[in-house]
C-alpha positions as CSV (number, residue, x, y, z in Angstrom):
1,G,-31.8,-125.1,-101.8
2,Q,-29.9,-127.9,-103.4
3,F,-26.4,-128.1,-104.7
4,S,-25.0,-131.0,-106.8
5,V,-21.5,-132.1,-107.9
6,E,-20.8,-134.7,-110.5
7,D,-17.6,-136.4,-111.7
8,T,-16.5,-138.8,-114.3
9,G,-14.1,-140.7,-112.1
10,I,-13.9,-144.4,-111.1
11,G,-17.3,-144.5,-109.5
12,M,-18.3,-147.0,-106.9
13,S,-20.6,-149.9,-106.2
14,A,-23.8,-149.4,-104.3
15,A,-22.3,-151.5,-101.4
16,E,-19.5,-148.9,-101.0
17,I,-21.7,-145.8,-100.8
18,P,-22.5,-146.2,-97.1
19,K,-18.8,-146.6,-96.3
20,I,-17.5,-143.5,-98.0
21,F,-18.4,-141.2,-95.1
22,S,-16.4,-143.2,-92.6
23,R,-13.0,-141.7,-91.6
24,F,-10.0,-143.1,-93.5
25,Y,-12.1,-145.1,-95.9
26,R,-10.7,-145.0,-99.5
27,I,-12.2,-146.8,-102.5
28,D,-9.1,-146.6,-104.6
29,K,-6.3,-147.7,-102.3
30,S,-3.6,-147.7,-105.0
31,S,-0.5,-145.7,-104.2
32,A,-0.9,-143.7,-107.4
33,R,-3.8,-141.7,-105.9
34,G,-3.1,-139.8,-102.7
35,G,-5.6,-138.9,-100.0
36,T,-6.3,-139.7,-96.4
37,G,-9.9,-140.8,-96.6
38,L,-11.0,-137.9,-94.4
39,G,-12.6,-135.5,-97.0
40,L,-16.1,-136.9,-97.2
41,S,-16.2,-137.7,-93.4
42,I,-15.5,-134.0,-92.8
43,V,-18.1,-132.9,-95.3
44,K,-20.7,-135.2,-93.7
45,Q,-19.9,-133.9,-90.2
46,V,-20.3,-130.2,-91.3
47,L,-23.5,-130.9,-93.1
48,D,-24.9,-132.8,-90.1
49,L,-24.1,-129.8,-87.8
50,H,-26.1,-127.6,-90.2
51,G,-29.0,-130.0,-90.5
52,A,-28.2,-130.6,-94.2
53,K,-28.3,-133.9,-96.0
54,I,-26.1,-135.5,-98.6
55,S,-27.1,-138.2,-101.1
56,V,-24.9,-140.1,-103.6
57,T,-25.6,-142.0,-106.8
58,S,-22.7,-143.7,-108.6
59,T,-21.9,-146.1,-111.4
60,E,-18.6,-148.0,-111.4
61,G,-16.3,-146.8,-114.1
62,K,-18.5,-143.8,-115.0
63,G,-18.5,-141.5,-112.0
64,S,-20.6,-140.2,-109.1
65,A,-23.1,-137.5,-108.3
66,F,-23.3,-135.9,-104.8
67,S,-26.4,-133.8,-103.9
68,L,-26.4,-131.5,-100.9
69,E,-29.7,-130.3,-99.5
């Protein structure tokens, strides 16, 4: 099966997408937004352990879509 999640957040450039699954990587490094940069790396590790895949599409300033399969 497939599961998708979309947001209307800050989005990201295509160059940043491969980096977002790295531990401690944060796109928005401003102090106004919290976070450790661990969330997506944990998601990726769990999906890998289950043989699942995640894909991302994004547009800067418009948001992102994450698909899990």
